[in-house]
C-alpha positions in Angstrom: 164.7 71.4 -118.6 161.1 71.7 -119.8 159.9 70.6 -116.3 162.4 73.0 -114.6 161.1 75.9 -116.9 157.3 74.9 -116.4 158.0 75.1 -112.7 160.0 78.1 -113.0 156.9 79.7 -115.0 154.4 78.4 -112.4 156.4 79.9 -109.7 156.4 83.4 -111.5 152.7 83.1 -112.2 152.2 82.3 -108.5 154.5 85.1 -107.6 152.5 87.2 -109.9 149.1 86.3 -108.3 150.5 86.9 -104.8 151.7 90.2 -105.8 148.5 91.0 -107.5 146.7 89.9 -104.2 149.1 91.8 -102.1 148.2 94.7 -104.3 144.6 94.3 -103.9 144.8 93.7 -100.1 146.7 96.8 -99.7 144.5 99.1 -102.1 141.5 97.6 -100.0 143.2 98.1 -96.8 143.8 101.9 -98.2 140.0 102.0 -99.0 139.0 100.7 -95.7 141.4 103.4 -94.0 139.9 106.1 -96.1 136.6 104.9 -95.7 137.2 105.0 -91.8 138.6 108.3 -91.9 135.8 109.7 -93.7 133.3 108.2 -91.5 135.3 109.7 -88.4 135.1 113.2 -90.0 131.4 112.8 -90.8 131.2 111.8 -87.1 133.4 114.7 -86.0 131.2 117.1 -87.9 128.1 115.9 -86.8 129.2 116.4 -83.0 130.4 119.6 -83.7 127.1 120.5 -85.1 125.2 118.9 -82.5 127.2 120.7 -79.9 127.1 124.3 -82.0 123.1 123.6 -81.8 123.5 122.5 -78.0 125.0 126.1 -77.4 122.7 127.9 -79.5 119.6 126.2 -77.8 121.4 127.0 -74.3 121.8 130.7 -75.1 118.3 131.1 -76.4 117.0 129.2 -73.5 118.9 131.6 -71.2 117.4 134.5 -73.0 113.9 133.2 -73.0 114.0 132.5 -69.0 116.6 134.8 -68.3 114.4 137.6 -67.6 112.2 135.9 -65.1 115.5 134.8 -63.1 115.8 138.2 -61.0 111.8 137.8 -59.8 112.4 134.3 -58.4 114.4 135.3 -55.1 111.9 138.5 -55.0 108.7 135.8 -55.1 110.6 133.8 -52.6 111.0 137.1 -50.3 107.4 138.1 -50.3 106.3 134.5 -49.8 108.3 133.8 -46.9 107.6 137.3 -45.4 104.2 137.4 -46.3 104.9 141.3 -46.8 104.8 142.8 -50.1 105.6 146.6 -49.4 109.1 146.1 -50.7 107.8 145.3 -54.3 105.7 147.7 -56.4 102.8 146.2 -58.5 103.2 148.7 -61.1 106.3 146.6 -62.1 104.0 143.9 -63.1 101.7 146.4 -65.1 104.9 147.8 -67.0 106.0 144.5 -67.9 102.6 143.2 -68.6 101.8 146.0 -71.2 105.2 145.9 -72.6 105.3 142.3 -73.2 101.8 142.1 -74.4 102.5 145.2 -76.9 106.0 143.2 -78.1 103.9 140.1 -79.0 101.5 142.2 -81.0 104.6 143.9 -82.8 106.0 140.6 -83.7 102.5 139.8 -86.2 103.2 143.2 -87.9 107.1 142.8 -88.0 108.9 139.3 -87.2 112.0 139.2 -85.0 113.8 136.2 -83.2 111.6 133.7 -81.8 113.2 133.5 -78.5 112.3 137.2 -77.9 108.9 136.2 -78.6 108.7 133.4 -76.2 110.6 135.6 -73.5 107.6 138.0 -73.7 105.2 135.2 -73.1 107.2 133.6 -70.6 107.6 136.8 -68.9 103.7 137.6 -69.1 103.2 134.3 -67.2 105.7 135.2 -64.4 104.4 138.5 -63.7 100.5 137.2 -63.4 102.3 134.5 -60.8 104.0 137.7 -59.0 100.8 139.7 -59.1 98.7 136.9 -57.9 101.1 136.3 -54.9 101.3 140.2 -54.0 97.3 140.5 -54.1 97.0 137.3 -51.7 99.4 138.7 -49.4 97.9 142.0 -49.6 94.3 140.3 -48.8 95.8 138.2 -45.9 97.5 141.3 -44.3 94.1 143.1 -44.5 92.2 140.4 -42.9 94.6 140.2 -40.6 94.1 143.7 -39.4 90.4 143.5 -39.1 88.8 143.5 -35.7 87.2 140.4 -34.8 85.4 141.2 -31.4 81.7 141.4 -31.3 81.9 145.3 -30.3 83.3 146.0 -33.5 81.7 143.6 -35.8 79.6 146.0 -37.6 82.9 148.0 -38.5 84.4 145.0 -39.6 81.6 144.0 -42.1 81.7 147.8 -43.5 85.5 147.7 -43.8 85.3 143.9 -45.5 82.7 145.6 -48.0 84.8 148.6 -48.6 88.0 146.5 -49.4 85.8 144.1 -51.9 84.5 147.4 -53.4 87.9 147.7 -55.3 87.2 145.8 -58.5 87.8 146.7 -62.2 84.0 146.6 -63.0 83.6 149.5 -60.6 85.5 151.5 -63.3 86.9 154.0 -60.8 90.2 155.4 -61.7 91.3 156.2 -58.3 91.7 152.5 -57.6 93.3 151.5 -61.1 95.5 148.7 -60.5 94.9 148.8 -56.7 92.1 146.2 -57.1 91.8 143.6 -54.4 91.1 140.4 -56.5 93.2 139.0 -58.8 90.3 138.3 -61.2 90.0 142.3 -61.7 93.4 142.1 -63.1 92.5 139.4 -65.6 89.6 141.2 -66.6 91.6 144.5 -67.4 94.2 142.7 -69.3 91.6 140.6 -71.1 90.1 143.8 -72.4 93.3 145.4 -73.0 94.4 142.5 -75.5 91.1 142.3 -77.1 91.3 146.0 -78.1 95.0 146.1 -79.1 94.6 142.9 -81.0 91.7 144.1 -82.5 93.4 147.5 -83.8 96.3 145.6 -84.9 94.5 143.2 -86.9 92.7 146.4 -88.6 96.1 148.4 -89.4 98.4 145.4 -89.7 99.5 146.9 -93.0 100.2 150.1 -91.6 103.8 150.4 -91.2 103.9 153.6 -89.2 101.4 152.1 -86.5 103.4 148.7 -86.4 106.7 151.3 -85.7 104.8 153.0 -83.0 103.6 149.9 -81.0 107.2 148.3 -81.5 108.4 151.8 -79.9 106.0 151.5 -77.2 106.9 148.1 -76.3 110.5 148.9 -75.7 109.6 152.3 -74.1 107.4 150.9 -71.8 110.0 148.0 -70.6 112.8 150.5 -70.6 110.9 152.3 -67.6 110.5 149.1 -65.9 112.5 150.5 -62.9 110.7 154.0 -62.7 107.6 152.6 -60.3 110.1 150.8 -58.1 112.2 153.8 -57.9 109.4 156.2 -57.1 108.1 153.6 -54.6 111.4 153.4 -52.9 111.6 157.2 -52.9 108.3 157.6 -51.5 109.0 155.1 -48.4 112.6 156.0 -48.2 113.3 152.3 -48.2 114.4 149.7 -50.4 113.6 146.8 -47.9 112.1 143.6 -49.7 113.8 144.3 -52.8 116.1 142.0 -54.8 117.9 144.9 -56.7 121.2 143.3 -57.8 119.2 140.5 -59.5 117.4 143.0 -61.4 120.4 144.5 -62.6 122.3 141.3 -63.6 119.2 140.2 -65.3 119.2 143.8 -67.4 123.0 143.5 -68.0 122.5 140.2 -69.3 119.7 141.0 -71.4 121.5 144.1 -73.1 124.5 142.2 -73.9 122.3 139.5 -75.7 120.5 142.1 -77.9 124.1 143.6 -78.7 125.5 140.4 -79.6 122.7 139.2 -81.7 122.4 142.5 -83.6 118.8 142.8 -82.5 117.3 146.2 -83.7 118.7 149.1 -81.7 115.7 150.1 -80.0 116.1 146.8 -77.9 119.7 147.4 -76.6 118.8 151.2 -76.3 115.9 150.1 -73.9 118.3 147.7 -72.2 120.9 150.6 -71.6 118.2 152.7 -70.1 117.1 150.0 -67.7 120.5 149.6 -66.5 120.8 153.3 -65.7 117.6 153.2 -63.4 118.7 149.9 -62.0 122.0 151.9 -61.1 119.9 154.7 -59.5 118.0 152.3 -57.7 121.2 150.8 -56.4 122.4 154.3 -55.3 118.8 154.5 -53.5 120.0 151.0 -51.5 123.1 152.7 -50.4 121.5 156.2 -49.5 118.5 154.7 -47.2 120.7 152.1 -45.6 120.8 152.2 -41.7 124.6 152.4 -42.0 124.5 155.2 -44.6 122.1 157.4 -42.2 124.0 156.7 -39.1 127.1 158.4 -41.0 124.7 161.2 -42.0 124.0 161.9 -38.6 
């Protein structure tokens, strides 16, 4: 009887130990599952965070580089045709001045970094466009120079006349009509030096900062005006990439509104779109098909 009792007690102890081990195993499995679930949640949150950051970087990259996209086909058209008549150099002047002033404005009143980077990228783009236009223009002049011996003296005089159009001549009649790219760089250097010095001296002057901020968006808002006037004078829009201009300005304005940028920015964009629409009307009005119908 005692042996049976001992066996029963041992069996009960073993059963209790087995039950305890089972409970510990179940608890360990539960903890493991909980830890795994927490790890999955952490990984999911990390993935969502990375995805959100990637989307934000993409949006910012589009804003930084989106402004120069309309000028890529314009550049290719000029390079392929070796004719810059359809593009106004004053567009480059307007954008260079506007973005230089915007950078100076940033030092007095910080705004989003992508908008600052956009100005830097746009300045580089406009310098590249300007260099191409000056190079094409110079080649076109040289191409039309007389090359026979009878006209050699006339050629020299004409060549000298061409090279006289430099910034250092300080002739207002030739402003932004210089024949060397160096002259444009010299003007921009002087402009940046004067503006930077003035901004440094008046950095604590709120009125001055607000004025240059207004001038930055005002110059940019008038971007299409030189092109509009050029089209009106030539009665032609050949060589332009108007749709790309309009799409770029629409994208930029929508970005300003969505990012709650200062109202000056999106008002500037709305004015730019209005001028783009006016230029689109010129495209239709000056087209051969429309002219034929008017006849």
